[in-house]
C-alpha positions in Angstrom: 45.7 88.2 142.8 42.5 86.3 143.7 42.3 84.3 146.9 40.8 81.4 145.1 43.8 80.2 143.0 47.5 80.1 142.3 49.5 81.7 139.6 52.8 81.0 137.7 54.9 83.9 136.5 55.6 83.6 132.8 57.0 87.1 132.0 58.0 90.0 134.2 58.9 90.6 137.9 56.9 90.9 141.0 57.8 92.2 144.5 56.8 90.4 147.7 56.1 92.4 150.8 54.5 91.8 154.2 52.8 94.6 156.2 54.5 97.2 154.0 58.0 95.7 154.4 59.8 94.6 151.2 60.8 90.9 151.3 62.0 89.8 147.8 61.7 90.1 144.0 60.5 87.1 142.0 60.8 86.4 138.3 60.9 83.4 135.9 58.8 80.3 136.4 57.9 81.0 140.1 54.7 79.7 141.7 52.6 82.1 143.8 49.9 81.0 146.3 50.6 77.3 146.0 49.0 76.5 149.4 46.2 79.1 149.3 44.8 77.2 146.2 43.8 74.4 148.6 42.1 76.4 151.4 40.1 79.5 152.2 43.2 81.1 153.9 44.4 84.7 154.1 47.5 85.4 152.0 50.6 85.6 154.1 52.2 88.2 151.8 51.4 90.9 149.3 52.5 90.5 145.6 52.9 93.7 143.5 53.8 93.8 139.8 57.2 95.5 139.5 57.0 95.4 135.7 54.4 94.4 133.1 53.7 90.7 133.9 52.1 87.7 132.2 50.7 85.1 134.7 49.1 81.7 134.2 46.4 81.1 136.9 44.3 78.2 138.0 41.3 78.3 140.4 41.0 76.1 143.5 38.1 73.9 142.4 39.7 73.1 139.0 43.1 72.3 140.6 41.5 70.0 143.3 39.5 68.1 140.7 42.7 67.6 138.6 44.7 66.4 141.6 42.0 64.0 142.6 41.4 62.6 139.1 45.1 62.1 138.4 45.6 60.4 141.8 42.7 58.0 141.1 43.9 57.3 137.5 47.5 56.6 138.6 46.3 54.3 141.4 44.0 52.4 139.0 46.8 52.1 136.3 49.3 50.9 138.9 46.9 48.3 140.3 46.2 47.0 136.8 50.0 46.5 136.3 50.2 44.6 139.5 47.3 42.3 138.7 49.3 41.0 135.7 52.1 39.8 137.9 51.7 36.2 139.2 52.9 36.9 142.8 50.4 39.8 143.1 47.4 38.5 141.2 45.7 36.8 144.2 46.2 39.7 146.6 43.0 41.6 147.7 42.2 44.9 146.0 43.0 47.0 149.1 46.5 45.4 149.3 47.1 46.2 145.6 46.0 49.8 146.3 48.5 50.0 149.2 51.3 48.6 147.1 50.5 50.9 144.2 50.8 53.8 146.6 54.4 52.9 147.5 55.6 52.2 144.0 58.4 54.7 143.1 59.0 55.9 139.5 62.6 55.5 138.3 63.9 56.7 135.0 66.8 55.1 133.0 68.6 56.3 129.8 69.3 54.2 126.8 72.2 51.8 127.4 71.8 51.9 131.3 72.1 48.6 133.0 69.0 48.4 135.3 70.0 45.0 136.6 73.4 43.2 136.2 73.6 39.5 136.2 75.2 38.0 139.3 74.6 41.2 141.4 72.6 41.1 144.6 69.3 42.9 144.6 66.1 43.2 146.6 64.1 45.3 144.1 61.2 44.4 141.7 60.5 46.5 138.6 57.4 47.0 136.3 57.9 48.9 133.1 55.5 51.8 132.7 57.1 53.4 129.6 59.7 52.3 127.0 61.4 48.9 126.6 64.3 46.9 127.9 66.6 44.2 126.5 67.2 41.0 128.5 70.6 39.3 128.0 72.5 36.5 129.7 76.3 36.4 129.9 77.7 33.1 128.5 80.0 31.4 131.0 82.6 30.3 128.4 82.8 33.4 126.2 81.5 36.1 128.6 79.5 37.4 125.7 76.0 38.6 126.3 73.3 36.5 124.6 70.1 38.3 123.7 67.0 36.6 125.2 64.0 38.9 124.7 62.6 42.4 124.7 60.2 43.6 127.5 57.8 46.6 127.1 55.1 48.5 129.0 53.4 46.3 131.6 56.2 43.7 131.7 58.1 43.1 134.9 61.4 41.7 136.1 63.2 41.0 139.4 60.1 39.4 141.1 62.2 36.7 142.7 64.0 39.4 144.8 60.7 40.0 146.6 60.7 36.3 147.7 64.2 36.3 149.1 66.2 35.1 146.0 68.6 38.1 145.7 71.1 36.9 143.0 70.2 38.4 139.6 70.1 35.8 136.9 70.1 38.1 133.8 71.1 41.6 132.6 68.3 44.1 132.0 69.4 47.0 129.7 67.4 50.2 128.8 66.7 49.9 125.0 64.6 52.9 124.2 66.1 56.1 122.7 63.7 58.2 124.9 64.6 56.1 128.0 62.6 53.8 130.3 60.4 54.5 133.3 59.9 51.7 135.8 57.7 51.4 138.9 59.9 50.0 141.6 59.3 48.4 145.1 61.9 46.8 147.4 61.6 43.7 149.5 61.3 45.4 152.9 58.5 47.7 151.8 56.7 44.8 150.1 57.0 42.6 153.2 55.9 45.5 155.5 52.7 45.9 153.5 51.5 42.3 152.8 52.3 40.4 156.0 49.4 39.8 158.5 46.9 41.8 156.5 44.2 39.0 156.6 44.7 38.7 160.4 44.2 42.5 160.8 41.3 42.7 158.4 39.4 39.9 160.1 40.2 40.8 163.7 36.8 42.4 164.3 33.5 40.9 163.2 30.3 42.8 164.1 30.2 41.6 167.7 28.4 44.8 168.7 25.2 44.2 166.7 23.2 42.7 169.5 24.3 45.5 171.9 23.1 48.1 169.3 19.8 46.4 169.0 19.3 46.6 172.8 20.0 50.3 172.7 17.5 50.7 169.8 14.8 48.9 171.8 15.5 50.8 175.0 15.1 54.2 173.3 12.6 53.4 170.6 9.7 55.2 172.4 11.7 58.2 173.6 10.5 61.5 172.1 12.2 64.9 171.9 9.4 66.3 174.2 10.5 63.8 176.9 13.8 65.5 177.3 14.5 68.3 179.9 17.5 70.6 179.4 19.7 71.0 182.5 22.6 73.2 181.1 25.0 73.7 178.2 28.0 71.4 177.9 29.6 72.9 174.8 29.1 75.2 171.8 30.2 74.1 168.3 30.1 75.2 164.7 26.5 74.1 164.0 24.9 74.5 167.4 25.2 73.4 171.1 25.5 70.3 173.2 23.0 70.3 176.2 22.9 68.1 179.3 19.4 66.6 179.4 17.4 64.2 181.4 14.3 62.1 180.6 11.3 63.7 182.3 10.4 60.3 184.0 14.0 59.2 184.9 16.2 61.4 187.1 18.7 58.6 187.7 20.8 59.4 184.6 21.6 62.1 182.1 22.5 62.4 178.5 24.2 64.8 176.1 21.9 66.2 173.4 23.8 67.6 170.4 21.6 70.1 168.5 22.6 71.3 165.0 21.1 74.1 162.9 19.8 72.6 159.7 20.0 75.9 157.8 23.7 76.4 158.8 24.5 72.8 157.7 23.0 73.5 154.3 24.7 76.9 154.0 28.2 75.3 154.7 27.4 72.2 152.5 28.0 69.8 155.3 24.9 67.6 154.7 26.9 64.5 153.7 29.3 64.8 156.7 26.3 65.0 159.1 24.6 62.0 157.6 27.9 60.1 157.7 28.3 61.0 161.3 24.9 59.6 162.2 25.5 56.4 160.2 28.9 55.7 161.8 27.8 56.5 165.3 24.6 54.5 165.0 26.7 51.4 164.3 29.6 52.0 166.7 29.8 50.0 169.9 33.2 50.6 171.6 34.0 51.6 175.1 36.3 54.3 173.8 33.7 55.9 171.6 30.8 58.0 172.9 27.6 56.1 172.3 24.7 57.4 170.2 21.3 56.4 171.6 18.8 58.1 169.3 18.4 60.9 166.7 15.5 63.4 166.3 14.7 66.3 164.0 12.3 69.2 163.7 11.9 72.2 161.4 15.1 74.0 162.7 17.4 71.4 164.2 18.8 67.9 164.0 19.4 66.2 167.4 21.7 63.4 168.6 21.0 61.9 172.0 24.3 60.6 173.3 26.1 59.3 176.4 27.1 62.1 178.7 30.8 62.2 179.8 30.8 64.4 182.8 34.5 64.3 183.4 34.8 67.1 180.9 37.1 67.7 177.8 40.7 66.5 178.0 41.6 69.9 176.6 40.2 71.7 179.7 42.4 69.5 182.0 45.4 70.0 179.8 44.9 73.8 179.8 44.6 73.9 183.6 47.7 71.7 184.2 49.9 73.0 181.4 51.0 69.5 180.3 50.9 65.8 181.3 53.6 63.5 182.4 54.7 60.4 180.4 52.4 58.0 182.3 49.3 60.2 182.0 49.9 60.8 178.3 50.4 57.0 177.8 47.0 56.2 179.3 45.1 58.7 177.2 47.0 57.8 174.0 46.2 54.1 174.7 42.5 55.0 174.9 42.7 56.7 171.5 44.7 53.7 170.0 41.8 51.4 171.1 39.2 53.7 169.5 41.3 53.8 166.3 41.7 50.0 166.3 37.9 49.7 166.4 37.3 52.3 163.6 40.2 51.3 161.3 39.4 47.6 161.3 36.1 48.7 159.8 37.8 51.0 157.3 36.5 54.2 159.1 38.9 57.2 159.1 38.3 59.6 162.0 40.1 62.8 160.8 39.4 65.1 163.8 41.7 64.1 166.6 42.5 66.8 169.2 42.1 67.2 173.0 38.8 69.0 172.6 37.3 65.8 171.0 38.4 63.6 173.9 35.9 63.5 176.8 36.5 61.9 180.2 33.7 59.7 181.6 33.0 59.6 185.4 35.6 56.8 185.7 38.4 59.0 184.1 38.5 57.0 180.9 38.7 58.9 177.6 36.1 58.5 174.8 36.3 59.9 171.3 33.4 62.3 170.4 32.4 64.3 167.3 32.3 62.2 164.2 31.5 65.0 161.8 34.6 64.4 159.7 34.6 60.5 160.0 34.2 58.6 156.8 33.8 55.0 155.9 36.3 54.2 153.1 36.0 51.6 150.4 38.7 49.0 151.1 42.1 50.2 149.9 40.7 53.5 148.6 41.5 57.1 149.6 39.4 60.2 150.1 40.2 63.8 149.0 38.1 66.0 151.2 40.1 68.6 153.1 39.1 68.6 156.7 40.5 68.6 160.3 42.1 71.1 162.6 45.1 72.9 161.0 47.7 71.9 163.7 46.7 68.2 163.3 46.4 67.9 159.5 48.7 65.4 157.8 51.0 66.6 154.9 49.2 64.4 152.2 45.9 66.2 153.2 47.5 69.6 152.7 49.0 68.6 149.4 45.7 67.2 148.2 47.2 63.8 147.3 44.4 61.7 148.8 44.5 60.2 152.3 43.3 57.2 154.3 43.6 55.9 157.8 47.3 56.7 157.9 46.4 60.4 158.4 44.9 59.3 161.8 48.3 58.0 162.8 49.9 61.3 162.0 47.4 63.1 164.2 48.1 60.5 167.0 51.7 61.6 167.0 50.7 65.3 167.1 48.3 64.5 170.1 51.1 62.8 172.0 53.4 65.8 171.6 50.6 68.2 172.7 49.7 66.2 175.8 53.4 66.0 176.8 54.1 69.7 176.2 50.8 71.6 176.2 51.3 72.8 172.6 51.1 70.9 169.3 54.4 70.6 167.4 53.2 72.5 164.3 51.8 75.9 165.2 51.9 79.1 163.1 50.3 82.6 163.5 47.6 81.5 160.9 46.6 78.3 159.2 48.8 79.0 156.1 51.9 79.3 158.2 50.9 76.2 160.2 50.6 74.2 156.9 54.1 75.4 155.8 55.6 74.3 159.1 53.9 70.9 158.8 55.4 70.4 155.3 58.9 71.0 156.7 58.3 67.8 158.7 58.7 66.5 162.3 62.5 66.5 162.1 62.5 70.3 161.8 60.8 70.5 165.2 62.8 70.9 168.4 61.6 68.4 171.1 61.6 69.7 174.7 63.7 67.8 177.2 60.7 66.5 179.2 59.8 64.3 176.2 61.5 60.9 176.9 63.6 59.2 174.2 61.0 56.4 173.7 58.1 58.9 173.4 60.1 61.0 171.0 60.9 57.9 168.9 57.2 56.9 168.7 56.0 60.5 167.8 58.6 60.5 164.9 57.5 57.1 163.7 53.8 58.2 163.7 54.6 61.6 162.0 56.6 60.3 159.0 56.0 62.4 155.9 55.3 59.3 153.7 51.9 57.9 154.9 53.0 54.3 154.1 55.9 54.5 156.5 53.9 55.5 159.6 53.8 53.0 162.5 50.3 51.5 162.6 49.9 51.5 158.8 52.5 48.8 158.1 52.9 45.1 158.7 51.1 44.1 162.0 48.9 47.2 161.8 48.0 49.1 164.9 49.5 46.4 167.1 52.9 47.8 166.1 52.0 50.9 168.1 50.9 48.9 171.1 54.2 46.9 170.9 56.4 50.1 170.8 59.0 50.5 173.5 57.1 53.5 174.9 54.2 51.2 175.8 56.5 48.5 177.4 54.8 47.2 180.5 51.5 48.9 179.8 48.5 46.9 180.9 46.4 46.8 177.7 44.0 44.1 179.0 43.4 46.2 182.1 42.5 49.2 179.9 40.1 47.1 177.8 38.3 45.6 180.8 38.5 49.0 182.7 40.4 47.6 185.7 43.4 49.9 185.1 43.2 52.9 187.4 43.1 56.1 185.4 45.7 58.9 186.1 43.1 61.5 186.8 39.8 60.7 188.5 37.3 63.6 187.8 35.1 65.0 190.6 31.5 64.4 189.6 29.0 64.8 192.4 25.8 63.8 190.6 24.4 62.9 187.1 23.7 66.6 186.6 27.0 68.0 187.8 28.6 70.1 185.0 31.4 71.6 187.1 34.0 70.0 184.8 32.7 72.1 181.8 33.1 75.8 181.1 30.1 78.1 181.3 28.4 79.1 178.1 26.0 82.0 177.4 22.7 81.6 175.6 22.9 81.6 171.8 23.2 85.3 170.8 21.8 84.6 167.3 18.5 83.1 168.6 16.6 80.3 166.7 17.7 79.6 163.1 15.3 79.8 160.2 13.3 76.7 159.2 14.7 74.2 156.7 12.1 72.0 155.1 14.1 71.0 152.0 14.0 67.3 153.0 17.7 66.5 152.7 17.6 65.1 156.2 14.7 62.6 155.6 16.9 59.6 156.6 18.3 61.3 159.8 
């Protein structure tokens, strides 16, 4: 069976084995390779035909396109339904998209009472297929008087969302083939629509003048003005070097250099351009600053703030794990960075200890925006990216994802900082994805994770993206108000007066002692790339 798709058994039997050991026999409408269809992963088992077989197969690209298209069509259809309802019609588009994501499909058979007059209820219904009969019971005769018929796109029970929970009529399924309704309850509705304007307008572009200052300061700097001191890190597309300006030895910078030919080969051009655009506009104390970009025939370069305290991952590796207070400080730094990004509809998608750098003061900054993306308000994205252990279930299942995926990864980060290992780890990416899909409740929490920390992690790692803390009513402030953060000095964090738990030792602006040693690039210089895709870099 090809690595690029999945198959469904139509006829015959197959045997499943791993490393030569028999595991099971499958027949009937069984699906094979249902996760491998989404990623370039090695198969975790071998499938051998035990009899003559007939299989139906679909390749990855086709499957992903279908999933994305059906997701977008469903969201658009649901949003159109909502716009026809008076209590929804004035809501902004992004709110309608959020509500359409949480609508559940319910099916009723002919004759079923969907609502009974006089009963209490907190649920609102939109008919997506079939029709219903509306009747009212007469007080004197108790007979049901027919009022009207409702069909596709019609709705009922809207008063229940506004707190009036006594049903005033009967709603009965009237279609031989049954009725399908889109359903939302009052609590879910209130969680989504309260305080959204306050959250949306919290940040205006207060950093524009600061960015202009940076632009002016570095406008005349050329690539030839930079002197390489040593290597700070090695990544997928190249290296990060510690550099200084030839005429200024009082400070240093990080120069990220990326091989253009390799970017083209792996089709990451759009991600790189997005990274430059997002970082060029960002002005947040918890995000590494980008000062200038350069390019030549072989490389793209990003001149950035140097954070000489090293990677949080290195400190975690050396210490084994962090205590509650230390984890709280670093998690709070990430929450501040996410607050800044999410208020601008930017999803980060690559949270992990390796992408958190300590500055000389011991504060953490988010780095590497290669997977970050600015989303249209209320919309999702379907690109699979991220580190396997940190990927949210909706990304694995190709259902489309938004900023809620970042809250999942925040819960994973907390767990890893407190224990030294992420909660979802398998021998290979495929096994890791399978463990993630079993959910956080299947994970055993070590005793050193406090009750409040455990509760927050579980609220961040909910399977349903709309139920995660940070995504609901009150937005990210709900995370800041969680019991685990009781007494935490948020204002002190923002104005940098709060003492950090670990103060890195940095002797000078060129001290790289907090970074690992890296050998020279064994591959040597890459080939030239003059195709012009990077003209705007």
